N, C-alpha and C positions, 0 to 999 in steps of 0.2 A: 862396476860402472863409474865409480870415481875417477879411475884412470883412463876412461874413455875420451880421448881427446876431442872427440866430436861432442861431448857433452859439456866439459870443461877443460880448458887448457890450462897445463901447468901443474897437475897434481900426478906425481911420481908416487913411488913405493912408501918412502918415508912420510911424505904428508898424508897420504892415504891411511896409512897405519895409525898416525896420530889423531886424524879427524875421527875415525871409527872408534879409537879408544876412548876419546873424551866423549863420543856420542853413545858409547857402551854397545856397540854392535860389532859382532864378529865380521871378519873379512870375508868369510866364505859363505855368508848369507847371501840368498838369492834376491835381487831387489824387488822382485814382484811379492815377496814374502814380508816385506818391512810394514809396520803399521804407520799410520800418519804421523803418530807422535815419535817414532823413530826417524822418520824421513824429516821431520821438523828439527830434530836433534842434529842429524847429518847436516842439514843445510845450515844451521847456526854455527856448528863447529867448523865447518868449510870456511866460512866467511871469517870466523875468528883465527884460525890456524893460518889461512892464506895472509891475512893482514900482518900477523906477526911474522911470517916468512918474508914478507916484503920489507918489514921494519929491520930485520936481521940479516938480510940479503948480503952485505959487505962482510960479515963474520965468516971466518974459515970453516968453522964447526956449526952443527945444529945446535940450537939452546939445550944445555945439558938436562933440562927438565923434560925433553921430548922422550917419548916412550923408546924409541929407538936410535937416540942420538948416536953418533959414531963411537962415542966412548961408553954408551950404556948397553951395547948389543950383548945379548946373554944375560942381563941383569934381572932383577927380580921386578916385579910390578910395583910401581910407586904408591899403590892404593892397598892392595891386599898382602903383598909379599910373596905371591906364588911366582913361579918361573915364568918368564916371557917364553911363549912357544913361537915356534918358526914352522911354516908351512907352505908349500909351493901351491898357488891358486891361479889358474889361468896362466901359466908359464913364468908368473912372478912370485917373488918371495914375499910373505907377509909376516909380520910379528904381531903377536896379540896375547892377551891374557885370557885364558879360558874360563877364569872365575868372574872377571868383571865385564866381560863381554858376552852377550848372549845372541 
């Protein structure tokens, strides 16, 4: 749902991954299964991550602390240390931590 351009424009794979990581929600969750608290966290993190993206738009790389910055693909989770997983969901690649995101 985050990458549905009819809902909100400008959210691609990397921003969606980061938003969901910070909101602690797995990318393969069905939108209708989210609690109101999870929806609030996603909304809050969407605003925060997109503001940061706008501020750093002129930088050639994503911020190094982003979950899947170009330099960090295949890295370990910055919170728990487990490997970041990669999964194709709806024809797009998603990166997430199966421990931190539920």
